[in-house]
C-alpha positions in Angstrom: 121.8 95.4 126.9 125.0 97.3 126.1 124.6 100.5 124.2 125.9 100.6 120.6 128.8 102.9 119.9 127.7 105.9 117.9 130.3 108.3 116.5 130.0 111.8 115.2 131.4 111.9 111.7 132.7 115.0 109.9 130.2 116.6 107.6 131.8 115.3 104.4 131.6 111.7 105.7 128.0 111.6 106.9 125.6 109.4 105.0 121.8 109.6 105.6 120.3 106.5 107.2 116.4 106.6 107.1 116.4 110.3 107.5 119.0 110.3 110.4 122.3 112.0 109.4 124.0 112.3 112.8 123.6 111.3 116.4 125.7 112.8 119.1 125.5 111.2 122.6 126.8 113.7 125.2 126.1 111.6 128.3 126.9 107.9 128.5 123.9 107.4 130.8 121.7 108.9 128.0 123.0 106.2 125.7 122.2 103.4 128.1 118.7 104.9 128.7 118.1 105.2 125.0 119.3 101.6 124.4 116.9 100.4 127.1 114.0 102.4 125.6 114.8 100.9 122.1 114.7 97.5 123.7 111.4 98.2 125.3 110.0 99.5 122.0 111.3 96.3 120.2 109.6 94.1 122.8 106.3 96.1 122.5 106.3 95.9 118.7 107.0 92.1 118.8 104.1 91.7 121.3 101.8 93.7 119.0 102.8 91.9 115.8 102.3 88.5 117.4 98.9 89.5 118.8 97.8 90.9 115.4 98.9 87.7 113.7 96.9 85.6 116.1 93.9 87.9 115.6 93.8 87.8 111.8 94.8 84.1 111.5 91.1 82.9 111.5 90.1 85.5 108.8 93.1 84.4 106.6 92.1 80.7 107.0 88.5 81.6 106.1 89.6 83.5 103.0 91.7 80.4 102.0 88.6 78.2 102.4 86.5 80.6 100.3 89.1 80.7 97.5 89.4 76.9 97.6 85.7 76.6 97.3 85.7 78.9 94.3 88.5 76.9 92.6 86.6 73.7 93.3 83.4 75.2 91.9 85.2 76.3 88.7 84.8 80.1 88.5 88.5 80.7 89.1 91.6 78.7 88.3 94.5 77.8 90.6 96.1 81.3 90.2 92.8 83.0 91.1 92.0 84.2 87.5 88.5 83.8 86.0 88.1 80.5 84.0 85.8 82.0 81.4 85.0 85.5 80.1 81.9 87.1 81.5 78.7 86.8 79.5 77.9 89.8 77.3 74.8 90.7 75.4 74.8 89.5 71.8 75.3 93.0 70.4 78.3 93.9 72.6 81.8 93.3 71.5 85.1 93.8 73.3 85.4 97.0 71.3 82.2 98.6 72.6 78.8 99.0 71.1 78.3 99.4 67.4 78.4 102.9 65.9 75.1 104.5 65.1 74.5 106.8 62.1 76.5 107.4 58.9 80.2 106.9 58.7 
């Protein structure tokens, strides 16, 4: 992997990039070593993400089966919202319990 060219800009031309405002590479060997380490980190992160995806895949499939069973049974619609409002006691309204005492 060839290192990417990084230039030091004058102060008035610098623009922040994810918190990094300036990188100065004094030694070309350092640039090659940094590029190699970044490549290793990229490979390690890809390995982790792929392993994580394989690990959670069964749980995601099970959640899909649960939601499909709920849709088939009727408590939720296709978008996952309840199909009917919850039951309430006869005295209760959407505005709360009735007032007690004189008005």
